[in-house]
C-alpha positions in Angstrom: 23.4 60.5 -146.8 20.2 59.1 -145.5 21.1 56.1 -143.6 18.1 55.6 -141.4 18.0 52.2 -143.3 20.7 50.7 -142.7 20.9 51.7 -138.6 17.5 50.3 -138.1 17.9 46.7 -136.6 15.7 44.0 -138.5 13.3 42.3 -136.0 12.7 39.0 -136.2 12.8 36.0 -134.0 14.0 32.3 -134.6 10.4 30.8 -134.3 9.3 33.7 -137.2 12.1 32.0 -139.2 11.6 28.5 -138.6 7.8 29.5 -139.8 8.8 30.4 -142.9 10.6 26.9 -143.9 8.2 24.4 -145.5 6.2 22.0 -143.7 7.5 19.3 -146.3 11.0 18.8 -147.3 12.4 16.8 -149.3 16.3 17.2 -149.6 17.3 14.4 -151.9 16.2 13.4 -155.0 16.5 10.2 -156.5 16.3 9.5 -160.1 14.2 7.0 -161.6 17.7 5.5 -163.0 19.4 5.3 -159.9 19.4 2.0 -158.7 21.4 -0.7 -156.4 21.9 -3.1 -159.9 25.4 -2.7 -159.3 26.0 -2.9 -155.7 24.7 -6.0 -154.5 27.9 -7.1 -152.8 27.0 -4.2 -150.6 23.3 -5.8 -150.3 25.1 -9.2 -149.6 27.1 -7.5 -146.7 23.4 -5.9 -145.1 22.1 -9.4 -145.4 24.8 -11.3 -143.8 25.0 -8.6 -141.3 21.5 -8.2 -140.8 21.7 -4.5 -141.1 21.1 -1.7 -143.4 24.2 0.2 -141.8 26.6 -0.2 -144.7 24.0 0.8 -147.4 23.6 3.7 -145.2 26.7 4.9 -144.8 27.7 4.8 -148.7 24.3 6.4 -149.7 25.9 9.2 -147.2 28.5 9.4 -149.7 26.6 9.3 -152.9 23.9 12.1 -152.0 25.6 14.2 -149.4 26.3 17.0 -151.7 23.0 16.9 -153.3 21.3 17.0 -149.4 23.9 20.4 -149.0 23.1 21.6 -152.3 19.1 21.6 -151.5 19.8 23.1 -147.8 21.6 25.9 -149.7 18.5 26.5 -152.1 16.4 26.3 -149.1 18.4 29.0 -147.3 18.0 31.2 -150.5 14.2 30.8 -150.8 14.2 31.9 -146.9 16.5 34.9 -147.5 13.6 36.1 -149.9 10.9 35.3 -148.0 12.7 37.4 -145.1 13.7 40.1 -147.6 9.8 39.9 -149.3 8.3 39.9 -145.7 10.1 43.1 -144.4 9.9 45.0 -147.6 13.2 46.6 -146.9 16.9 45.9 -147.4 18.8 45.3 -144.2 22.3 45.7 -145.7 23.9 41.8 -144.6 21.3 41.5 -141.2 19.5 38.9 -142.8 22.4 37.0 -143.9 23.8 37.8 -140.4 21.0 36.4 -138.8 19.9 33.3 -140.8 24.2 32.6 -140.1 23.3 32.8 -136.2 20.6 30.9 -136.5 22.2 28.3 -138.9 22.2 25.0 -136.4 18.6 25.6 -135.6 17.9 26.0 -139.3 19.9 22.8 -140.2 18.1 20.6 -137.5 14.5 21.5 -138.7 15.6 21.0 -142.0 16.7 17.4 -141.4 13.6 16.9 -139.2 11.1 17.7 -141.7 13.1 15.8 -144.3 10.8 13.6 -145.6 13.1 12.0 -148.6 13.9 8.1 -148.5 16.8 7.4 -150.4 17.2 3.9 -149.3 13.2 3.1 -150.1 13.8 4.8 -153.5 16.9 2.7 -154.6 15.9 -0.6 -153.5 12.3 0.4 -155.6 14.6 1.3 -158.7 16.2 -1.8 -158.2 15.9 -5.0 -160.2 14.4 -8.3 -159.1 17.2 -9.5 -156.4 17.1 -13.5 -157.2 18.8 -14.9 -154.4 19.2 -18.8 -153.0 18.7 -20.8 -149.5 22.1 -23.1 -149.3 20.7 -25.9 -147.1 23.9 -26.7 -146.4 24.0 -30.2 -148.5 25.8 -31.1 -151.1 25.6 -33.9 -154.0 28.2 -35.6 -155.1 29.3 -35.9 -158.7 28.9 -38.1 -161.6 25.3 -39.1 -161.2 26.3 -40.7 -164.6 28.0 -43.8 -163.0 25.1 -44.2 -160.2 23.8 -47.8 -159.8 19.6 -47.4 -159.4 20.0 -48.2 -155.8 22.4 -45.3 -155.7 19.8 -43.1 -157.4 16.5 -44.1 -155.2 19.2 -43.3 -152.2 20.3 -40.0 -152.9 16.8 -38.9 -154.2 15.4 -40.0 -150.4 17.7 -37.7 -149.1 16.7 -34.8 -151.0 13.4 -35.4 -149.8 14.4 -35.6 -146.0 16.5 -32.4 -146.7 13.5 -30.8 -148.0 11.0 -32.6 -145.4 9.1 -34.6 -147.9 7.1 -38.0 -146.4 9.1 -40.5 -147.9 5.5 -41.9 -149.0 5.2 -39.3 -150.9 6.0 -39.8 -154.0 4.3 -37.1 -155.9 8.2 -35.4 -156.5 10.1 -38.8 -157.0 10.4 -38.5 -160.7 11.3 -34.8 -161.3 13.9 -34.9 -158.2 15.8 -37.7 -159.4 16.0 -35.8 -163.6 17.6 -32.7 -161.5 20.5 -35.3 -160.1 20.7 -36.7 -163.5 21.3 -33.6 -165.3 23.4 -32.0 -162.4 26.0 -35.0 -162.9 28.6 -32.7 -161.7 26.9 -32.1 -158.2 27.3 -29.1 -156.0 25.0 -27.5 -153.4 21.2 -27.9 -152.7 19.5 -25.0 -152.6 15.9 -23.0 -152.8 16.1 -20.2 -155.1 13.7 -17.2 -154.3 13.0 -13.6 -154.9 13.5 -11.6 -152.5 10.7 -8.7 -152.2 11.6 -6.8 -149.2 15.3 -6.7 -148.8 14.6 -4.7 -145.3 12.7 -7.7 -143.9 15.5 -9.8 -144.6 18.2 -7.5 -143.5 16.5 -6.8 -140.1 14.8 -9.4 -138.8 17.1 -11.1 -136.7 13.9 -12.1 -134.0 13.1 -14.7 -136.5 14.6 -17.7 -136.4 13.1 -19.4 -139.7 12.6 -19.2 -143.0 9.6 -20.9 -144.9 9.2 -21.6 -148.2 6.5 -23.0 -150.5 6.3 -24.2 -153.5 10.4 -24.1 -153.5 12.2 -24.2 -156.8 15.2 -26.4 -155.8 18.4 -26.7 -157.5 21.7 -28.5 -157.2 24.0 -26.0 -158.3 27.9 -26.1 -159.1 29.3 -22.8 -157.9 33.0 -24.1 -158.7 32.4 -25.0 -162.3 29.3 -23.2 -163.3 26.7 -26.0 -163.8 23.8 -27.8 -162.1 19.9 -28.3 -162.6 16.5 -27.5 -160.9 13.2 -28.5 -160.1 9.8 -27.1 -158.6 8.2 -28.9 -155.3 4.9 -27.5 -156.4 2.1 -26.9 -153.2 4.8 -28.1 -150.9 5.9 -26.1 -148.0 9.6 -26.4 -145.7 10.8 -24.5 -143.2 15.0 -23.7 -142.5 16.6 -22.2 -140.0 17.1 -18.4 -140.7 21.0 -18.6 -141.0 22.1 -14.9 -143.2 25.0 -16.7 -143.7 23.0 -19.4 -146.1 21.2 -16.2 -148.1 22.9 -15.3 -150.8 22.5 -13.1 -153.9 23.3 -15.2 -156.8 24.8 -12.1 -158.9 27.5 -12.0 -156.1 28.8 -15.6 -157.2 31.2 -16.3 -159.9 29.5 -19.0 -161.8 25.4 -18.1 -160.9 23.1 -20.4 -161.8 20.8 -18.0 -163.0 22.6 -15.5 -165.2 25.7 -17.2 -165.9 24.9 -21.0 -166.4 21.5 -20.4 -167.5 20.8 -17.2 -169.1 17.5 -16.5 -167.5 15.5 -13.9 -166.5 15.2 -13.3 -162.7 11.8 -14.2 -162.6 12.4 -17.6 -163.1 12.2 -18.7 -159.5 9.5 -16.2 -158.6 7.0 -19.4 -158.0 9.0 -19.5 -154.4 7.3 -18.0 -151.8 8.8 -17.2 -148.5 8.2 -15.8 -144.6 10.2 -15.1 -141.9 8.1 -16.8 -138.8 9.0 -18.1 -135.6 9.0 -21.9 -134.6 9.2 -23.5 -131.3 11.8 -26.1 -132.5 14.1 -24.9 -135.1 15.5 -27.8 -137.2 19.5 -27.6 -137.6 21.0 -26.3 -141.1 24.4 -26.8 -141.8 26.0 -22.8 -141.8 27.2 -22.1 -145.5 30.6 -22.5 -147.1 29.7 -19.7 -149.8 32.0 -16.8 -148.3 34.6 -19.1 -147.9 34.3 -20.1 -151.5 34.1 -15.8 -152.2 37.4 -15.4 -150.3 39.1 -17.9 -152.1 37.9 -16.8 -155.5 39.5 -13.1 -154.0 42.8 -14.7 -153.3 43.1 -16.1 -156.8 42.3 -12.7 -158.5 44.6 -11.4 -156.2 47.5 -13.6 -157.4 46.8 -13.5 -161.5 46.9 -9.2 -161.1 50.5 -10.0 -159.6 51.4 -12.0 -162.7 51.5 -15.3 -161.2 48.7 -18.0 -161.6 47.5 -21.1 -159.1 47.5 -25.0 -159.8 44.3 -26.4 -159.9 42.9 -23.2 -160.6 40.1 -24.0 -163.2 39.4 -20.7 -164.7 41.4 -20.5 -167.4 41.2 -16.4 -167.6 43.6 -16.6 -164.1 46.5 -18.6 -166.6 48.6 -16.1 -168.3 50.6 -18.8 -170.8 47.8 -21.5 -171.9 48.5 -23.6 -175.0 46.7 -26.2 -177.0 48.1 -29.9 -177.4 46.2 -31.8 -180.1 48.2 -35.1 -178.5 45.8 -37.6 -176.4 44.1 -36.7 -174.2 43.7 -33.4 -176.0 43.4 -30.7 -174.2 44.5 -27.1 -173.0 47.7 -26.6 -170.6 49.5 -23.8 -168.3 53.1 -23.6 -168.6 53.3 -22.0 -165.7 51.4 -23.9 -163.1 50.6 -27.5 -165.1 46.9 -26.7 -164.7 45.4 -29.1 -167.5 41.6 -28.5 -169.2 40.8 -32.0 -171.1 38.2 -31.4 -173.7 
């Protein structure tokens, strides 16, 4: 039996192997249907922490198997290329050689990898509706205000958004907003985030500046509010990541749950992150505390109990409607009452 081929050693260097690898490699493929629409809490975490690390960690979990499958396919092609190059079969030597240089091959593949999963996922993700929480509130029951009280609140709104008191261009629309947001709530600016990476990785900027801002008074606790735009006006606030909130992460999202609007309703607002010499003070948002409270109430409900004064009727187990005045729904467990 002729064993000359079996005994002949294959002479190929690491560099020759690496030269056979493609110069441009994409280890991860993102389908056009893959997006982050259902992961807005994760995106919110990135904004708050001023880092995309949490997103990179998740993406690593989601796409690791795909990456290794792509690497395996590359090595199969590499095996075939070496076999064709030598025009002989080296009884397992190719496999042994590739195993010997496995780490080096992996390193080159990763270094040449041009896939950008984060970029592709964000591109496929719908517009991110966000609001900047100014930290100020409007009291409820605006229908009871006197004319003097309405003017006083209107002027306070103007000060918050740095509108000169002598400028009366926005007086009427601010008053209408206050009248229709009769349950009061947070004073915010709505905008579309067009570059999440900029928002998440720009802690060196101290100010966020809005032009043509769409402002609103929103009741995030019960779900109500109203809005108006300040056309041709520019205002700026201290860049506080905690004050930038993705609307879909709120229980009663003003955009989607309260008004049922399309995401582009606030596209009139443009923004940019800048550095200014004198930064205006801003109260830190309490939205995160409100979210934690909601999680705790959900936990109590799932345990089979309910919480007194939790106005979310869905988190009460024993509800009855009583037709006697005042008519409304009562929770038999905790006594919470929803009047008609």
